[in-house]
KETI-596145 format. One record per residue (C-alpha): chain; residue in three letters; residue number from 1; y negated, z negated, x negated. Coordinates in Angstrom, 2 decimals, padded with zeros to 5 digits, m for minus. Each point is the difference from the previous one (the first is absolute). Example, Ala and Ser with C-alpha at 12.3 -4.5 7.8 and 13.67 -1.06 7.14 Angstrom:
A;ALA;1;004.50;m007.80;m012.30
A;SER;2;m003.44;000.66;m001.37
This chain:
A;MET;1;m010.05;m008.54;020.48
A;ARG;2;m000.48;m003.20;m001.98
A;ASP;3;002.62;m001.58;m002.07
A;ARG;4;002.18;m002.31;002.00
A;SER;5;m000.39;m003.76;m000.50
A;VAL;6;002.22;m002.94;000.96
A;ALA;7;m001.39;m003.32;000.86
A;VAL;8;001.99;m003.06;m001.32
A;PHE;9;m000.69;m003.22;001.84
A;GLY;10;001.24;m003.42;m000.70
A;SER;11;m000.62;m003.49;m001.13
A;SER;12;m002.99;m000.87;m002.33
A;GLU;13;001.93;m002.97;m001.58
A;PRO;14;002.76;001.26;m002.36
A;ARG;15;m000.89;000.16;m003.71
A;GLU;16;001.14;002.25;m002.87
A;GLY;17;003.74;m000.71;m000.68
A;GLU;18;000.74;m001.29;003.47
A;ALA;19;002.46;002.06;002.10
A;LEU;20;m002.39;001.21;002.67
A;TYR;21;m002.65;001.10;m002.64
A;GLU;22;002.62;001.91;m001.90
A;GLU;23;001.42;001.56;003.11
A;ALA;24;m003.62;001.21;000.94
A;ARG;25;m000.56;001.18;m003.52
A;GLU;26;003.25;002.12;000.22
A;VAL;27;m001.06;001.48;003.31
A;GLY;28;m003.35;000.98;m001.53
A;ARG;29;001.73;001.55;m002.94
A;LEU;30;002.42;002.02;002.06
A;LEU;31;m002.78;001.27;002.47
A;ALA;32;m002.00;001.08;m002.96
A;ARG;33;002.91;001.99;m001.55
A;GLU;34;000.40;001.68;003.26
A;GLY;35;m003.74;000.92;m000.14
A;TYR;36;m001.20;m002.30;002.77
A;GLY;37;m003.31;m002.00;m000.50
A;VAL;38;000.50;m003.75;000.82
A;VAL;39;m002.41;m001.61;002.29
A;ASN;40;m000.17;m003.79;000.41
A;GLY;41;m002.49;m002.93;000.51
A;GLY;42;m001.09;000.00;m003.64
A;TYR;43;000.62;m003.61;m000.92
A;GLY;44;002.84;m001.95;m001.51
A;GLY;45;003.83;m000.56;000.99
A;VAL;46;001.74;002.95;001.60
A;MET;47;m003.41;001.95;m000.20
A;GLU;48;m000.29;m000.43;m003.68
A;GLY;49;003.74;000.61;m000.56
A;ALA;50;m000.19;003.37;002.00
A;SER;51;m003.11;000.97;m001.95
A;ARG;52;001.51;m000.74;m003.33
A;GLY;53;003.13;001.84;000.72
A;ALA;54;m002.08;003.01;001.13
A;ARG;55;m001.96;000.01;m003.19
A;GLU;56;003.22;m000.29;m002.15
A;GLY;57;001.41;002.79;001.87
A;GLY;58;m002.99;002.11;m000.74
A;GLY;59;m001.47;m000.01;003.46
A;ARG;60;m003.00;m000.89;001.99
A;SER;61;m000.77;m003.57;001.43
A;ILE;62;m002.60;m000.34;002.61
A;GLY;63;m001.03;m003.47;001.09
A;VAL;64;m002.06;m000.91;003.06
A;THR;65;m001.64;m003.33;m000.49
A;THR;66;m002.50;m002.08;002.14
A;SER;67;m002.83;m002.20;m000.58
A;ALA;68;001.33;m002.32;002.76
A;PHE;69;002.46;m001.46;m002.34
A;SER;70;m000.73;m002.46;m002.86
A;ARG;71;002.97;001.31;m001.93
A;GLY;72;m002.09;001.09;m002.99
A;ALA;73;000.48;003.34;m001.75
A;SER;74;002.23;002.66;000.74
A;ASN;75;003.09;000.69;m001.74
A;ARG;76;m000.46;001.82;m003.57
A;PHE;77;002.50;002.70;000.72
A;LEU;78;m002.06;001.86;002.71
A;THR;79;m001.10;003.62;m000.74
A;GLU;80;m002.24;m000.16;003.04
A;GLU;81;m001.49;m002.66;002.22
A;PHE;82;m001.55;m000.04;003.24
A;GLN;83;m001.87;m002.90;001.26
A;GLU;84;m000.36;m000.97;003.77
A;HIS;85;m002.06;m002.81;001.46
A;ASP;86;002.56;m001.51;002.17
A;LEU;87;003.59;m000.17;000.64
A;PHE;88;000.36;002.39;002.90
A;LEU;89;m001.93;002.73;m001.85
A;ARG;90;002.40;m000.64;m003.09
A;THR;91;003.04;000.33;002.21
A;ARG;92;m001.38;003.16;001.58
A;ARG;93;m000.71;001.40;m003.45
A;LEU;94;003.47;m000.81;m001.26
A;ILE;95;001.56;001.74;002.90
A;GLU;96;m002.50;003.11;m000.21
A;LEU;97;000.87;000.51;m003.60
A;SER;98;003.78;m000.15;000.35
A;ASP;99;002.50;002.59;001.35
A;ALA;100;002.81;m002.68;000.05
A;TYR;101;000.62;m003.62;m000.50
A;ILE;102;002.43;m002.13;m002.08
A;ILE;103;m000.23;m003.58;001.27
A;LEU;104;001.49;m002.91;m002.04
A;ARG;105;000.25;m003.74;000.53
A;GLY;106;m003.26;m001.65;000.92
A;LYS;107;m001.59;m002.28;002.34
A;SER;108;m002.05;000.25;003.18
A;GLY;109;m002.36;002.65;m001.53
A;THR;110;003.08;002.30;m000.83
A;LEU;111;001.52;m000.49;003.41
A;ALA;112;m003.42;000.79;001.62
A;GLU;113;m000.29;003.26;m002.09
A;LEU;114;003.65;000.87;001.29
A;THR;115;m000.74;m000.72;003.53
A;PHE;116;m003.48;001.66;m000.05
A;LEU;117;001.75;003.17;m001.18
A;TRP;118;002.37;m000.18;002.89
A;ALA;119;m002.77;m000.49;002.39
A;LEU;120;m001.89;002.95;m001.36
A;SER;121;003.33;002.12;000.30
A;ARG;122;000.34;m001.09;003.51
A;GLY;123;m003.49;000.98;000.89
A;GLY;124;000.44;003.44;m001.59
A;LEU;125;m002.66;m001.01;m002.67
A;LEU;126;002.30;000.29;m003.09
A;ARG;127;000.98;003.38;m001.28
A;SER;128;003.59;000.70;m000.73
A;THR;129;001.14;m002.56;m002.38
A;ARG;130;002.85;m001.95;m001.40
A;ILE;131;000.09;m003.74;m000.40
A;VAL;132;002.57;m001.50;m002.33
A;LEU;133;000.90;m003.73;000.12
A;LEU;134;001.18;m001.06;m003.36
A;GLY;135;002.33;m002.91;m000.15
A;GLU;136;003.09;m001.46;002.05
A;PHE;137;m002.10;m002.81;001.63
A;TRP;138;m001.99;002.80;002.09
A;GLU;139;003.31;000.19;002.13
A;GLU;140;m000.47;m003.73;000.94
A;VAL;141;m003.70;000.83;000.87
A;LEU;142;000.82;003.01;002.09
A;SER;143;002.94;m001.20;002.04
A;PRO;144;m001.93;m002.61;002.13
A;LEU;145;m002.87;002.62;000.34
A;LYS;146;002.54;002.62;001.35
A;ASN;147;001.78;m002.67;002.18
A;LEU;148;m003.29;m001.11;001.47
A;GLN;149;m001.06;003.61;000.54
A;MET;150;m003.23;m000.65;m002.07
A;VAL;151;000.58;003.25;m001.87
A;GLU;152;000.69;003.33;001.73
A;THR;153;002.45;002.69;m000.87
A;GLU;154;m002.74;002.35;m001.30
A;GLN;155;m000.99;m002.56;m002.45
A;LEU;156;003.45;m000.73;m001.32
A;GLU;157;000.55;003.88;m000.34
A;ILE;158;m002.81;000.22;m002.60
A;THR;159;001.37;m003.18;m001.78
A;ARG;160;002.75;m000.18;m002.55
A;LEU;161;001.72;m002.86;m001.78
A;ALA;162;000.55;000.11;m003.76
A;ARG;163;001.90;m002.45;m002.34
A;THR;164;m001.48;001.34;m003.24
A;PRO;165;m003.15;001.55;m001.45
A;GLU;166;002.05;003.21;m000.51
A;GLN;167;001.20;000.12;003.66
A;ALA;168;m003.62;m000.65;001.25
A;VAL;169;m001.45;002.82;m002.16
A;ASN;170;002.89;002.33;000.92
A;GLN;171;m000.70;m000.73;003.53
A;ILE;172;m003.60;001.04;m000.43
A;ALA;173;000.86;003.03;m002.06
A;SER;174;002.47;001.36;002.69
A;PHE;175;m002.66;m000.53;002.86
A;PHE;176;m002.29;002.40;m001.85
A;ARG;177;002.56;002.67;m000.73
């Protein structure tokens, strides 16, 4: 069995010192200390923060980049990089490399990653997993989706909410025990 890895999804916008970047950095550090590899999109923002934290925690940071973006170079904290030709293949590789997922604040791409995970789960195409949504704002996102029956009970059963990086990583660790 390969080492377990956890994908960290979120915004590409935050910079070092900003709250969301530092939150991702703490997630990466805590995951590494628990022995998990960190998988992300390989660029800046939450991706860089999580990669940096993983390295600071003595762990692996795997980035999946794509030539479809003009974002420039991958972040310098990656220990391994996979490059895909388009966004669809990139998302597929991110999911395939990961055993669980921690999702921080982001924009449309982050929301697409979450809903794609739910769709794969609904179709029976996602192995047993845990999705942890980090941040209080996720309650506001989930509430209308539940009320409008846009997400099913099965998807909610694999999804947890966490308010802190510690809670998020503990949710992952308890799932694997």
